[in-house]
TORLUM-881070 format. One record per atom (N, C-alpha, C): residue in three letters; x, y, z. Coordinates in pm, whole numbers, plus 32768, in hexadecimal, padded with zeros to 4 digits. Atoms other than C-alpha are relative to their C-alpha. Example, Ala and Ser with C-alpha at 12.3 -4.5 7.8 and 13.67 -1.06 7.14 Angstrom:
<sites>
ALA80597F898000/ALA84CE7E3E830C/ALA805A80788000/SER7FAE7F897FFA/SER85577F9682CA/SER7FB3806D8049/
</sites>
This chain:
<sites>
MET808380098030/METE7B9DD8A1404/MET7FD47F5A8015/SER8045805F7FBD/SERE6D6DC531470/SER7FA37FEB7F73/VAL804F80218041/VALE62FDB8A138F/VAL7FAC7FA48038/PHE805A80727FD3/PHEE4E3DABB1408/PHE7FCF7FAB7FC3/CYS803380328061/CYSE47DD9811373/CYS7FBF7F9B806E/CYS803F805C7FBD/CYSE360D8E41454/CYS804B80448079/LYS7FAB7FDA7F77/LYSE41FD8BC15A1/LYS80A480107FDC/THR7F727FDC801E/THRE569D8D214F8/THR804680728002/ASN7FAA7F76803C/ASNE651D9E51514/ASN808980337FD2/PHE7F707FF2803D/PHEE790DA2F1420/PHE8017806F8011/LYS7FDE7F717FFA/LYSE848DB2814A3/LYS809580107F81/THR7F747FD7806C/THRE95BDBD113BE/THR803B80A27FD9/ASP7FD97F747FEA/ASPEA1ADD2A139C/ASP7FD980387F99/LYS7FE97FE18068/LYSEA21DD341249/LYS7F737FF47FBF/VAL808E80388061/VALE8D4DD5D1161/VAL800D7FDB7F97/SER7FD9804E8051/SERE977DCCA103C/SER80087F788051/GLU801480827FC6/GLUE9B8DB6F1113/GLU7F4B7FEB801A/ASN8092800C8037/ASNE82DDBA41163/ASN7FA780057F8E/MET806680138075/METE7ABDBD0100F/MET80497F9F7FCC/THR7FD7808A8023/THRE8AEDA990FC3/THR7F9D7F9B802C/ILE802B80557FB6/ILEE7E8D9CE10DC/ILE7F8680017F99/MET80537FE08060/METE6A5DA621029/MET7FF77FA77F88/SER8004802380A4/SERE6E5DA110EEA/SER7FF97F628011/PHE7FFC809B7FFD/PHEE762D8C40F35/PHE7F717FBB8047/PHE809780417FDF/PHEE601D8621000/PHE7FC980057F96/ASP80687FFD8095/ASPE546D9040ED1/ASP80047FAC7F91/LYS7FBE80908074/LYSE5FDD8050DD3/LYS7FD97FA78016/ILE802B80907FF3/ILEE59AD6CE0E88/ILE7F41801E804F/PHE809180007FD9/PHEE436D72B0F23/PHE7FB5807B7FB4/GLY80107F8A8061/GLYE3D5D86D0E37/GLY8008807C8046/ASP7FBE7F837FE4/ASPE3D4D9B70E4B/ASP7F9E80348077/SER805B7FC57F69/SERE364DA480FCF/SER7FB380807FD5/ASN803A7F588020/ASNE2D8DB990F28/ASN7F757FC67FD7/SER808A80168046/SERE1D1DADF0E57/SER7F708005802D/LYS80617FBA7FB6/LYSE07EDB670EB1/LYS7F757F7C7FBF/VAL805880668046/VALDFB9DA2E0DD5/VAL801A7FBA8068/SER8027802E7F97/SERDF19D9530EC5/SER80277F787FC6/GLY7FC7806D801B/GLYDFEAD8240E8A/GLY80017FDE7F5F/SER7FBF800B8048/SERE065D7920D5B/SER7F597FD07FA3/ASN8096801C8038/ASNDEE5D7200D13/ASN7FA680558024/PRO80597FCD7FEF/PRODE19D8230D41/PRO7F6F80217FD7/GLN805480108001/GLNDCE7D7B60CB7/GLN7FCB7FA78037/MET802180457F9F/METDCCBD6C40DC7/MET7FBC80598069/TRP80217FD37F75/TRPDCA8D7B10EC1/TRP7F85808B8015/ASN80567FBE8016/ASNDB99D89E0F2F/ASN80648063806D/ASP7FC17F607FBF/ASPDC59DA060FD1/ASP7FA98018807C/LEU80397FAE7F7A/LEUDC23DA41113D/LEU8043809B800C/THR7FC17F818020/THRDC4CDBBF1155/THR7FAF8051805D/GLU80387FA57FA7/GLUDB2BDC381235/GLU7FEA7F858089/ILE804380497F93/ILEDAD1DBD81383/ILE7F667FC2800A/LYS8096801F8024/LYSD945DBC4132C/LYS80037F817FB2/GLN7FFB808B8043/GLND9B0DA8D125D/GLN7FFA7F8F8068/LEU802E80927F98/LEUD9CDD9BB13AF/LEU7F857FE7802E/ASP807F80307FE7/ASPD878D9D713EC/ASP7FCE7FA37F86/GLU800180508094/GLUD847D9561274/GLU802C7F65800E/ILE7FD680778015/ILED932D84912D9/ILE7FDB7FA98062/VAL806280127FBA/VALD874D7E613FF/VAL7FAF7FAB7FB1/GLU805D8032805E/GLUD74FD7BA134C/GLU80097F8D7F68/GLU7FE28080806F/GLUD7E6D70F1203/GLU80217F798058/SER7FE3809A7FD9/SERD87CD60412ED/SER7FA77FBE8059/LYS804480377FE0/LYSD732D5A61374/LYS7FD07F877FA9/GLU802D80448089/GLUD6FBD524120C/GLU80767F8C7FD0/THR7FA0804D8029/THRD86CD4CF1196/THR808580488040/PRO7FA77FB77FC7/PROD99BD4D7125E/PRO805480587F97/VAL7FA27F6F801C/VALDA8DD6131239/VAL80927FEF8012/ILE7F3D80077FEB/ILEDC1FD5FD1218/ILE8039808C8008/ILE7FA87F7C7FE0/ILEDCC9D72F1272/ILE80B580048002/PHE7F6080238015/PHEDE45D7471208/PHE80408087803A/LYS7F907F927FEB/LYSDEFDD85712BC/LYS808B80407FFA/HIS7F978015801F/HISE024D8D51210/HIS806580887FEF/SER7F837F927FF9/SERE14FD9AD1231/SER8037803B7F9D/THR7FBB7FFC8099/THRE1CADA3210E6/THR807680448012/ARG7F8F7FD57FE7/ARGE2E8DAB7116B/ARG804D7F8C804C/CYS7FB480947FCA/CYSE36AD94211F6/CYS7FFE7F7D7F9A/ALA7FE980818057/ALAE3E0D8481124/ALA7FDE7F798078/ILE8037808F7FF0/ILEE380D72A11F9/ILE7F84800B7FFE/SER80A07FC9802D/SERE20CD7B111C3/SER7FE87FF37F95/ARG8028800B806D/ARGE227D7A81088/ARG802D7F6F7FB4/MET7FB880927FFA/METE2DFD6531084/MET7F717FAF8004/ALA805B80497FA8/ALAE1B4D5C81152/ALA7FAA80177F90/LEU806A7FE38057/LEUE0BCD6901062/LEU80037F927F73/LYS7FCB80248082/LYSE14FD5FB0F22/LYS7FED7F8C801C/GLN8009806C7FC3/GLNE154D49C0FD4/GLN7F6B7FE37FDC/PHE80A5800B7FB5/PHEDFFCD4AE1036/PHE7FA77FF47F60/GLU80297FEC809C/GLUDF8AD5250EC3/GLU7FFF7F6F7F96/GLN7FF580758044/GLNE031D3FD0E28/GLN7FA27F817FFF/GLU8066809B7FC2/GLUDF79D2F00EE3/GLU7F7180268033/TYR80A77FC87FE2/TYRDE39D3A10F12/TYR7FA67FB27F87/ALA804D803A8039/ALADD43D2CA0E7A/ALA7F677FE88023/ILE80607FF77FB6/ILEDC07D32B0F2B/ILE7F8980347FA5/ASP804D7FD08055/ASPDAD0D3430E2B/ASP7FC280858052/THR801F7F8B7FE2/THRDA26D4A90E65/THR7F777FF88012/ASP807880487FC2/ASPD8E2D4010EE1/ASP80047FE3807F/LYS7FEA800B7F83/LYSD993D3840FFE/LYS80418051807D/ALA7FF17FC67F87/ALADA3DD4801093/ALA803480A87F83/LYS7FC37F728049/LYSDA8BD618103B/LYS807B803A8042/PRO7F737FE07FCA/PRODBEDD697107B/PRO7FFF80AD7FF7/TYR80057F818003/TYRDC26D7E610C7/TYR809E80308007/PHE7FA27FE58036/PHEDD6AD8A31099/PHE802A80A08056/LEU7FE57F9E7FEC/LEUDE0ED99B11C3/LEU809180317FBE/ASP7F8B7FEC8017/ASPDF20DA84117A/ASP801980608065/LEU80047FD87F6C/LEUDF72DACD12D8/LEU803D806F8024/LEU7FAE7F4A7FD6/LEUE05EDBFB12AE/LEU7F9C805C7FC7/SER80687F798020/SERDF40DCBD1216/SER7F8B8011804B/ASN808E802A7F7C/ASNDE33DC1C1314/ASN80227FC2806D/ARG801D80517F68/ARGDEB2DBFE145A/ARG7F9C7FFC8057/ASP8092801B7FA0/ASPDD62DC6414DB/ASP7FDA7FAC7FF9/ILE803680688003/ILEDCDBDB4A1442/ILE802A7F7A803B/SER7FDE80727FCC/SERDDB6DA6D14B8/SER7FDC7FEC8089/ASN804A800D7FB7/ASNDD83DAD615EA/ASN7F647FF58033/GLU809C801B7FE9/GLUDC1CDAC71600/GLU7FED7F7A7FDC/ILE800780858001/ILEDC4ED961158D/ILE802C7FB3805C/ALA7FCD806A7F8E/ALADD21D8E016A1/ALA7F8C802C806D/THR80627FF27F9D/THRDC22D9841785/THR7F527FCD7FED/ARG8094800C8032/ARGDAD8D93516E2/ARG80187F657FFC/PHE800D809D7FF7/PHEDB5BD7C0168C/PHE80567FAF808C/ASP7F9D80227F8C/ASPDC36D78D17DB/ASP80557F9F7FD8/VAL7F8280128041/VALDD6AD7741728/VAL807080238000/MET7F9E7FA2800B/METDEBAD7D9174B/MET801680327F81/HIS7FB07FE08088/HISDF4AD8851656/HIS80767FD37FCF/GLN7F7880278049/GLNE05DD807156E/GLN7FEF7FF67F81/SER803E7FF0809B/SERE0C7D83C141C/SER809D7F847FBE/PRO8078803E8050/PROE0C8D781132B/PRO7FB07F958079/GLN8056804D7F87/GLNDF91D6D613F3/GLN7F677FE47F6C/LEU803D8033804F/LEUDE7CD6191354/LEU7F977FFB8085/ILE8072802A7FA6/ILEDD14D5FC13EE/ILE7F927FFA7FC6/VAL806D803B802A/VALDBEDD53213A4/VAL7F968035807B/ILE80947FD97FAA/ILEDA99D5C3140C/ILE7F817FB97FE1/LYS809980248033/LYSD953D4ED1412/LYS7FB780308067/GLU807E7FD67FA4/GLUD809D55E14CA/GLU8038804B804D/GLY7FF27F7E7FE3/GLYD89BD6AA151E/GLY80607FE6806A/LYS7FA0802F7F8F/LYSD9B8D60A15F6/LYS80887FBB7FBB/ALA7F6E8031802D/ALADB42D5B715B7/ALA7FE67F5B803A/VAL7FEC80897FD5/VALDB5CD43B15AE/VAL80847FD47FDA/TYR7F7C80457FFB/TYRDCB3D4301538/TYR805F807B7FCF/ASP7F8A7FA88015/ASPDDE8D52B1535/ASP80857FE67FF4/THR7F7B801A7FF9/THRDF55D51414F7/THR8050803D7FA0/SER7FB67FBA8018/SERE076D5991482/SER80947FE97FB3/HIS7F70801E8034/HISE1CFD5A913B2/HIS801B7F6E7FBE/GLY801F80818061/GLYE22DD45D1329/GLY7F8D7FAC8031/ALA809680647FD5/ALAE107D3A513D5/ALA7FA3801E7FA9/ILE80677FFA8069/ILEE01ED43E12C8/ILE803C7FA87F86/ASP801380778052/ASPDFC5D30611FC/ASP7F7C80117FB0/ALA80A67FEF8056/ALADE8AD31E10EC/ALA7FE47F7C801C/GLY80338074800E/GLYDE90D1A310ED/GLY7FB57FFA80C9/VAL802F7FCB7F8E/VALDE33D1F01277/VAL7F6B8042800B/VAL80937FAF800E/VALDD36D2F7124E/VAL7FB17FB17FCA/LYS808C805A804B/LYSDC70D219114D/LYS7FDD7F9E802D/GLY8024804D7F9B/GLYDC4FD1221245/GLY7FA58043807E/ILE80457F937FC8/ILEDBAAD225131B/ILE7FAF80237FC2/VAL80747FBF805A/VALDAD4D2C5122A/VAL7F937F8E7FED/
</sites>
């Protein structure tokens, strides 16, 4: 049996060992099966339909848009999300944050990569201004302070 987390592949022959590894990660980074939009769901606008990307392009002409692409099965993604939320201090009139559950909305993630000319990664944070991606980063490089300076 294999367990995939971002680009890491943990192999084990025993399901119990697999569950022990994942339980360990869940204790550190949070339950990977949680469907909640991060630990602070009120700060996020859920991105669940491709047609929202047209709205994001238009919104970004007035206010920068932040898209956080998150894999609910990945402990590294959960850690990056929690860290970003803890550090996030951008006024609501300065940026509009969107949350994308990557596993539930892979088609939207693919369209983001195509439309905004960014390579798909997870976790990933993208800043959209004037209809274009002006910044994208992933994994440990996701930093709310850097994003605040960009928006």
